[in-house]
DSSP file (Angstrom, degrees, kcal/mol; ACC not computed):
  #  RESIDUE AA STRUCTURE BP1 BP2  ACC     N-H-->O    O-->H-N    N-H-->O    O-->H-N    TCO  KAPPA ALPHA  PHI   PSI    X-CA   Y-CA   Z-CA
    1    1 A M              0   0    0      0, 0.0     2,-0.4     0, 0.0     0, 0.0   0.000 360.0 360.0 360.0 132.7   53.5   91.3   76.6
    2    2 A T        -     0   0    0      0, 0.0     0, 0.0     0, 0.0     0, 0.0  -0.827 360.0-124.5-106.6 145.9   53.9   94.5   78.6
    3    3 A L        -     0   0    0     -2,-0.4     3,-0.0     1,-0.1     2,-0.0  -0.631  32.6-105.5 -82.9 144.0   56.5   97.1   77.9
    4    4 A P        -     0   0    0      0, 0.0     2,-0.7     0, 0.0    -1,-0.1  -0.366  40.1 -95.4 -68.7 152.3   58.7   98.2   80.7
    5    5 A D     >  -     0   0    0      1,-0.2     4,-2.6     2,-0.1     5,-0.2  -0.567  37.1-157.8 -66.8 105.2   58.1  101.6   82.3
    6    6 A V  H  > S+     0   0    0     -2,-0.7     4,-2.7     1,-0.2     5,-0.2   0.891  88.9  51.1 -62.0 -42.4   60.6  103.7   80.3
    7    7 A E  H  > S+     0   0    0      2,-0.2     4,-2.3     1,-0.2    -1,-0.2   0.913 112.0  46.6 -61.8 -42.0   60.8  106.4   83.0
    8    8 A A  H  > S+     0   0    0      2,-0.2     4,-2.3     1,-0.2    -2,-0.2   0.914 113.1  49.7 -65.7 -40.9   61.4  103.9   85.7
    9    9 A L  H  X S+     0   0    0     -4,-2.6     4,-2.5     2,-0.2    -2,-0.2   0.911 111.2  48.5 -62.0 -44.7   64.0  102.2   83.6
   10   10 A M  H  X S+     0   0    0     -4,-2.7     4,-2.6     2,-0.2    -1,-0.2   0.902 110.1  52.0 -64.0 -42.4   65.8  105.4   82.9
   11   11 A A  H  X S+     0   0    0     -4,-2.3     4,-2.1    -5,-0.2    -2,-0.2   0.908 110.2  49.6 -60.8 -42.7   65.8  106.4   86.6
   12   12 A Q  H  X S+     0   0    0     -4,-2.3     4,-2.1     2,-0.2    -2,-0.2   0.921 110.8  48.9 -61.9 -45.9   67.3  103.0   87.4
   13   13 A V  H  X S+     0   0    0     -4,-2.5     4,-2.3     1,-0.2    -2,-0.2   0.902 110.9  50.6 -61.7 -42.4   70.0  103.4   84.8
   14   14 A Q  H  X S+     0   0    0     -4,-2.6     4,-2.0     2,-0.2    -1,-0.2   0.884 109.0  50.8 -61.7 -40.1   70.8  106.9   86.1
   15   15 A A  H  X S+     0   0    0     -4,-2.1     4,-2.1     1,-0.2    -1,-0.2   0.858 110.4  50.3 -66.1 -37.5   71.1  105.6   89.6
   16   16 A Q  H  X S+     0   0    0     -4,-2.1     4,-2.4     2,-0.2    -2,-0.2   0.899 108.2  51.8 -71.2 -38.1   73.5  102.9   88.4
   17   17 A Q  H  X S+     0   0    0     -4,-2.3     4,-2.0     2,-0.2    -2,-0.2   0.899 109.5  50.2 -65.0 -37.7   75.6  105.4   86.6
   18   18 A D  H  X S+     0   0    0     -4,-2.0     4,-2.1     1,-0.2    -1,-0.2   0.908 111.0  49.6 -62.9 -42.0   75.8  107.5   89.7
   19   19 A E  H  X S+     0   0    0     -4,-2.1     4,-2.7     2,-0.2     5,-0.2   0.875 107.5  53.7 -67.9 -35.6   76.8  104.5   91.7
   20   20 A V  H  X S+     0   0    0     -4,-2.4     4,-2.8     1,-0.2    -1,-0.2   0.917 110.2  47.9 -60.2 -43.2   79.5  103.6   89.1
   21   21 A L  H  X S+     0   0    0     -4,-2.0     4,-2.2     2,-0.2    -2,-0.2   0.900 111.4  50.3 -65.6 -39.3   81.0  107.1   89.5
   22   22 A R  H  X S+     0   0    0     -4,-2.1     4,-1.9     2,-0.2    -2,-0.2   0.941 114.7  43.7 -64.0 -46.9   80.9  106.8   93.3
   23   23 A I  H  X S+     0   0    0     -4,-2.7     4,-2.5     1,-0.2    -2,-0.2   0.906 110.4  55.2 -64.9 -41.8   82.6  103.4   93.2
   24   24 A Q  H  X S+     0   0    0     -4,-2.8     4,-2.2     1,-0.2    -1,-0.2   0.920 108.5  48.8 -58.8 -43.8   85.1  104.6   90.6
   25   25 A K  H  X S+     0   0    0     -4,-2.2     4,-1.0     1,-0.2    -1,-0.2   0.877 109.8  51.1 -63.6 -37.2   86.1  107.5   92.9
   26   26 A S  H  < S+     0   0    0     -4,-1.9     4,-0.3     1,-0.2     3,-0.2   0.876 110.0  50.4 -68.9 -34.8   86.5  105.1   95.8
   27   27 A V  H >< S+     0   0    0     -4,-2.5     3,-1.6     1,-0.2    -2,-0.2   0.913 106.1  55.7 -66.7 -39.8   88.8  102.9   93.8
   28   28 A E  H 3< S+     0   0    0     -4,-2.2    19,-0.7     1,-0.3    20,-0.5   0.761 103.9  55.1 -65.6 -22.7   90.9  105.8   92.7
   29   29 A R  T 3< S+     0   0    0     -4,-1.0    -1,-0.3    -3,-0.2    -2,-0.2   0.530  86.0 113.2 -87.8  -4.4   91.5  106.7   96.4
   30   30 A L    <   -     0   0    0     -3,-1.6    17,-1.5    -4,-0.3     2,-0.5  -0.287  54.3-153.5 -63.2 148.7   92.8  103.2   97.1
   31   31 A E  E     -A   46   0A   0     15,-0.2     2,-0.5    16,-0.1    15,-0.2  -0.979  13.6-164.0-124.2 119.3   96.5  102.6   98.1
   32   32 A I  E     -A   45   0A   0     13,-3.3    13,-2.5    -2,-0.5     2,-0.4  -0.870   3.9-166.7-108.1 131.3   97.7   99.2   97.1
   33   33 A K  E     +A   44   0A   0     -2,-0.5     2,-0.3    11,-0.2    11,-0.2  -0.951  16.8 158.7-116.4 136.3  100.9   97.7   98.6
   34   34 A A  E     -A   43   0A   0      9,-2.3     9,-2.9    -2,-0.4     2,-0.3  -0.961  14.8-163.9-150.2 165.8  102.5   94.6   97.2
   35   35 A S  E     -A   42   0A   0     -2,-0.3     7,-0.2     7,-0.2     3,-0.1  -0.936  22.8-106.0-147.5 167.6  105.9   93.0   97.2
   36   36 A S    >   -     0   0    0      5,-2.2     3,-2.0    -2,-0.3    36,-0.1  -0.290  66.0 -60.0 -82.3 176.8  108.1   90.4   95.5
   37   37 A R  G >  S+     0   0    0      1,-0.3     3,-1.5     2,-0.2     4,-0.3  -0.249 129.2  15.0 -55.2 149.3  108.9   87.1   97.2
   38   38 A D  G 3  S-     0   0    0      1,-0.3    -1,-0.3     2,-0.1    -2,-0.0   0.596 119.0 -92.4  54.9  13.8  110.7   87.5  100.5
   39   39 A D  G <  S+     0   0    0     -3,-2.0    -1,-0.3     2,-0.1    -2,-0.2   0.756  85.4 137.9  63.4  27.3  109.6   91.2  100.5
   40   40 A E    <   +     0   0    0     -3,-1.5    17,-3.0     1,-0.2     2,-0.4   0.778  69.6  34.5 -81.5 -25.2  112.8   92.4   98.8
   41   41 A V  E    S- B   0  56A   0     -4,-0.3    -5,-2.2    15,-0.2     2,-0.4  -0.991  74.7-171.4-126.8 126.9  111.1   94.8   96.4
   42   42 A R  E     -AB  35  55A   0     13,-2.8    13,-2.9    -2,-0.4     2,-0.4  -0.903   1.2-171.8-116.6 142.6  108.0   96.6   97.6
   43   43 A V  E     -AB  34  54A   0     -9,-2.9    -9,-2.3    -2,-0.4     2,-0.4  -0.971   9.5-161.3-132.7 149.6  105.7   98.8   95.5
   44   44 A T  E     +AB  33  53A   0      9,-2.7     8,-2.8    -2,-0.4     9,-1.6  -0.998  15.1 178.2-128.0 133.9  102.8  101.1   96.3
   45   45 A L  E     -AB  32  51A   0    -13,-2.5   -13,-3.3    -2,-0.4     6,-0.2  -0.960  23.5-123.4-135.0 154.0  100.3  102.1   93.7
   46   46 A S  E >   -A   31   0A   0      4,-2.9     3,-2.2    -2,-0.3   -15,-0.2  -0.404  37.4-100.3 -88.0 169.8   97.2  104.3   93.7
   47   47 A G  T 3  S+     0   0    0    -17,-1.5   -18,-0.2   -19,-0.7   -19,-0.1   0.645 121.7  64.4 -65.6 -13.8   93.7  103.1   92.6
   48   48 A T  T 3  S-     0   0    0    -20,-0.5    -1,-0.3   -18,-0.2     3,-0.1   0.524 121.0-107.4 -84.7  -3.6   94.3  104.9   89.3
   49   49 A G  S <  S+     0   0    0     -3,-2.2     2,-0.4     1,-0.3    -2,-0.1   0.449  74.2 139.5  94.3   1.5   97.2  102.5   88.6
   50   50 A D        -     0   0    0      1,-0.0    -4,-2.9     2,-0.0     2,-0.4  -0.646  53.1-128.8 -77.8 129.3   99.9  105.0   89.2
   51   51 A F  E     +B   45   0A   0     -2,-0.4    -6,-0.3    -6,-0.2     3,-0.1  -0.681  27.5 177.8 -79.6 130.4  102.9  103.7   91.1
   52   52 A T  E     +     0   0A   0     -8,-2.8     2,-0.3    -2,-0.4    -7,-0.2   0.602  63.5  15.3-107.0 -19.2  103.7  106.0   93.9
   53   53 A E  E     -B   44   0A   0     -9,-1.6    -9,-2.7     2,-0.0     2,-0.4  -0.966  49.2-176.6-160.3 140.5  106.6  104.2   95.5
   54   54 A I  E     -B   43   0A   0     -2,-0.3     2,-0.4   -11,-0.2   -11,-0.2  -0.986  14.6-176.3-136.1 126.5  109.1  101.5   94.8
   55   55 A S  E     -B   42   0A   0    -13,-2.9   -13,-2.8    -2,-0.4     2,-0.4  -0.976   9.3-159.6-127.5 141.2  111.6  100.4   97.4
   56   56 A I  E     -B   41   0A   0     -2,-0.4   -15,-0.2   -15,-0.2   -16,-0.1  -0.977  27.3-116.5-119.5 128.3  114.4   97.8   97.2
   57   57 A D    >>  -     0   0    0    -17,-3.0     4,-1.3    -2,-0.4     3,-0.9  -0.425  22.1-134.5 -61.3 127.0  115.9   96.2  100.2
   58   58 A P  H 3> S+     0   0    0      0, 0.0     4,-1.1     0, 0.0    -1,-0.2   0.825 105.3  59.4 -57.5 -29.2  119.6   97.2  100.2
   59   59 A Q  H 3> S+     0   0    0      1,-0.2     4,-1.9     2,-0.2     3,-0.2   0.863 100.8  54.9 -64.9 -35.2  120.6   93.6  100.9
   60   60 A A  H <> S+     0   0    0     -3,-0.9     4,-2.4     1,-0.2    -1,-0.2   0.834 100.7  59.7 -67.9 -31.8  118.9   92.6   97.7
   61   61 A L  H  < S+     0   0    0     -4,-1.3    -1,-0.2     1,-0.2    -2,-0.2   0.868 112.7  39.2 -62.1 -35.5  121.1   95.2   95.8
   62   62 A R  H  < S+     0   0    0     -4,-1.1    -2,-0.2    -3,-0.2    -1,-0.2   0.791 117.4  49.5 -83.9 -29.0  124.2   93.4   97.1
   63   63 A R  H  < S+     0   0    0     -4,-1.9     2,-0.3    -5,-0.1    -2,-0.2   0.810 108.4  48.1 -81.7 -32.1  122.8   89.9   96.6
   64   64 A Y  S  < S-     0   0    0     -4,-2.4     2,-0.1    -5,-0.1     0, 0.0  -0.754  71.7-126.3-116.2 158.1  121.4   90.0   93.1
   65   65 A D     >  -     0   0    0     -2,-0.3     4,-2.5     1,-0.1     5,-0.2  -0.398  45.0 -92.9 -86.7 176.5  122.6   91.2   89.7
   66   66 A T  H  > S+     0   0    0      1,-0.2     4,-2.5     2,-0.2     5,-0.2   0.855 124.9  53.7 -61.2 -36.7  120.5   93.6   87.6
   67   67 A H  H  > S+     0   0    0      2,-0.2     4,-2.2     1,-0.2    -1,-0.2   0.941 111.2  45.0 -61.6 -48.0  118.7   90.8   85.7
   68   68 A Q  H  > S+     0   0    0      1,-0.2     4,-2.1     2,-0.2    -2,-0.2   0.900 113.1  51.0 -67.0 -38.5  117.6   89.2   89.0
   69   69 A L  H  X S+     0   0    0     -4,-2.5     4,-2.3     2,-0.2    -1,-0.2   0.887 108.0  52.5 -64.2 -38.3  116.6   92.6   90.5
   70   70 A S  H  X S+     0   0    0     -4,-2.5     4,-2.7    -5,-0.2     5,-0.2   0.925 107.7  51.8 -62.2 -42.4  114.5   93.4   87.4
   71   71 A D  H  X S+     0   0    0     -4,-2.2     4,-2.5     1,-0.2    -2,-0.2   0.930 110.1  49.2 -59.2 -44.6  112.7   90.0   87.8
   72   72 A L  H  X S+     0   0    0     -4,-2.1     4,-2.3     1,-0.2    -1,-0.2   0.903 111.5  49.5 -61.3 -41.3  112.0   91.0   91.4
   73   73 A L  H  X S+     0   0    0     -4,-2.3     4,-2.8     2,-0.2    -2,-0.2   0.932 110.2  49.0 -62.7 -47.7  110.7   94.3   90.3
   74   74 A V  H  X S+     0   0    0     -4,-2.7     4,-2.8     1,-0.2     5,-0.2   0.890 110.9  52.4 -57.0 -42.6  108.5   92.9   87.7
   75   75 A E  H  X S+     0   0    0     -4,-2.5     4,-2.2    -5,-0.2    -1,-0.2   0.909 111.0  45.4 -60.2 -44.3  107.1   90.4   90.3
   76   76 A A  H  X S+     0   0    0     -4,-2.3     4,-2.2     2,-0.2    -2,-0.2   0.916 114.1  49.2 -66.6 -43.5  106.3   93.2   92.7
   77   77 A V  H  X S+     0   0    0     -4,-2.8     4,-2.4     2,-0.2    -2,-0.2   0.933 111.8  47.7 -62.5 -45.6  104.7   95.3   90.0
   78   78 A N  H  X S+     0   0    0     -4,-2.8     4,-2.6     1,-0.2    -1,-0.2   0.902 110.1  53.4 -63.5 -39.2  102.6   92.4   88.7
   79   79 A A  H  X S+     0   0    0     -4,-2.2     4,-2.4    -5,-0.2    -1,-0.2   0.903 109.6  49.5 -60.2 -40.4  101.5   91.6   92.3
   80   80 A G  H  X S+     0   0    0     -4,-2.2     4,-2.2     2,-0.2    -2,-0.2   0.901 110.4  49.0 -65.6 -40.4  100.4   95.2   92.8
   81   81 A I  H  X S+     0   0    0     -4,-2.4     4,-2.7     2,-0.2    -2,-0.2   0.921 110.9  50.6 -65.7 -42.5   98.4   95.2   89.5
   82   82 A I  H  X S+     0   0    0     -4,-2.6     4,-2.5     1,-0.2    -2,-0.2   0.917 110.5  48.5 -60.1 -44.8   96.7   92.0   90.5
   83   83 A K  H  X S+     0   0    0     -4,-2.4     4,-2.6     1,-0.2    -1,-0.2   0.888 110.8  51.7 -62.7 -37.4   95.8   93.3   93.9
   84   84 A L  H  X S+     0   0    0     -4,-2.2     4,-2.6     2,-0.2     5,-0.2   0.930 109.7  49.2 -65.1 -45.6   94.4   96.5   92.3
   85   85 A R  H  X S+     0   0    0     -4,-2.7     4,-2.8     1,-0.2     5,-0.2   0.930 112.9  47.7 -58.3 -43.9   92.3   94.4   89.9
   86   86 A Q  H  X S+     0   0    0     -4,-2.5     4,-2.4     1,-0.2    -2,-0.2   0.925 112.5  47.7 -65.8 -44.1   90.9   92.3   92.8
   87   87 A A  H  X S+     0   0    0     -4,-2.6     4,-1.9     1,-0.2    -1,-0.2   0.902 113.7  47.8 -65.1 -38.6   90.1   95.3   94.9
   88   88 A S  H  X S+     0   0    0     -4,-2.6     4,-2.1     2,-0.2    -2,-0.2   0.916 112.1  49.4 -64.7 -45.1   88.4   97.1   92.0
   89   89 A A  H  X S+     0   0    0     -4,-2.8     4,-1.6    -5,-0.2    -2,-0.2   0.880 109.7  52.1 -62.5 -37.7   86.4   93.9   91.1
   90   90 A A  H  < S+     0   0    0     -4,-2.4    -1,-0.2    -5,-0.2    -2,-0.2   0.908 109.9  48.6 -67.9 -39.3   85.3   93.5   94.8
   91   91 A K  H  < S+     0   0    0     -4,-1.9     4,-0.3     1,-0.2    -2,-0.2   0.863 117.5  40.9 -66.2 -36.2   84.1   97.1   94.9
   92   92 A F  H  X S+     0   0    0     -4,-2.1     4,-2.3     1,-0.2     3,-0.4   0.660  91.9  89.1 -85.2 -15.7   82.1   96.8   91.7
   93   93 A A  H  X S+     0   0    0     -4,-1.6     4,-2.6     1,-0.2     5,-0.2   0.885  85.0  50.4 -55.5 -47.5   80.8   93.3   92.3
   94   94 A P  H  > S+     0   0    0      0, 0.0     4,-2.4     0, 0.0    -1,-0.2   0.894 112.4  48.6 -61.0 -36.2   77.6   94.4   94.1
   95   95 A L  H  > S+     0   0    0     -3,-0.4     4,-2.3    -4,-0.3    -2,-0.2   0.920 111.3  49.1 -67.6 -41.6   76.7   96.8   91.3
   96   96 A I  H  X S+     0   0    0     -4,-2.3     4,-1.5     1,-0.2    -1,-0.2   0.902 112.0  49.1 -63.7 -41.2   77.3   94.2   88.7
   97   97 A E  H  < S+     0   0    0     -4,-2.6     4,-0.3    -5,-0.2    -1,-0.2   0.915 112.9  46.4 -66.3 -41.9   75.2   91.7   90.5
   98   98 A S  H >< S+     0   0    0     -4,-2.4     3,-1.4    -5,-0.2    -2,-0.2   0.864 108.2  57.5 -67.6 -33.2   72.3   94.2   91.0
   99   99 A A  H >< S+     0   0    0     -4,-2.3     3,-1.5     1,-0.3    -1,-0.2   0.845  97.7  61.5 -66.1 -32.5   72.6   95.2   87.3
  100  100 A S  T 3< S+     0   0    0     -4,-1.5    -1,-0.3     1,-0.3    -2,-0.2   0.617 100.7  56.1 -71.5  -8.2   72.0   91.7   86.2
  101  101 A G  T <  S+     0   0    0     -3,-1.4    -1,-0.3    -4,-0.3     2,-0.2   0.232  70.2 137.2-107.3  15.6   68.6   91.8   87.8
  102  102 A I    X   -     0   0    0     -3,-1.5     3,-1.1     1,-0.1     2,-0.1  -0.442  55.4-124.1 -63.4 128.1   67.1   94.8   86.1
  103  103 A E  T 3  S+     0   0    0      1,-0.2     3,-0.1    -2,-0.2    -1,-0.1  -0.451  88.9  21.8 -72.4 144.2   63.5   94.0   85.2
  104  104 A G  T 3  S+     0   0    0      1,-0.2     2,-0.6    -2,-0.1    -1,-0.2   0.529  93.0 115.2  81.4   5.2   62.5   94.3   81.6
  105  105 A V    <   -     0   0    0     -3,-1.1    -1,-0.2    -5,-0.1     2,-0.2  -0.946  63.6-132.6-111.0 123.2   66.0   93.9   80.2
  106  106 A D              0   0    0     -2,-0.6    -4,-0.0     1,-0.1    -3,-0.0  -0.506 360.0 360.0 -70.3 137.0   66.7   90.9   78.1
  107  107 A Q              0   0    0     -2,-0.2    -1,-0.1    -7,-0.0    -7,-0.0   0.357 360.0 360.0-118.5 360.0   69.9   89.2   79.0
């Protein structure tokens, strides 16, 4: 059994850390838009997960009571969070796939 080249392995780990930081910064720059059913509540959030805008259709304000409006708001917020997770996972997927193939590392 041969031991892996520690220097090569460390260089590979450093390169992956650099790639993680690059991807993380690109995720943070994302702008995600999502909405409730029928587009009555719309939200925008950044890649950091901060909501930057919430808009409510004026007709929805007349049509629904506060409980129904809060349900629409939760629906839009959850849709935004799901979209952010999916976008983040898609950006990190190539790195995760390549990391699973590091030679000399037991899995």
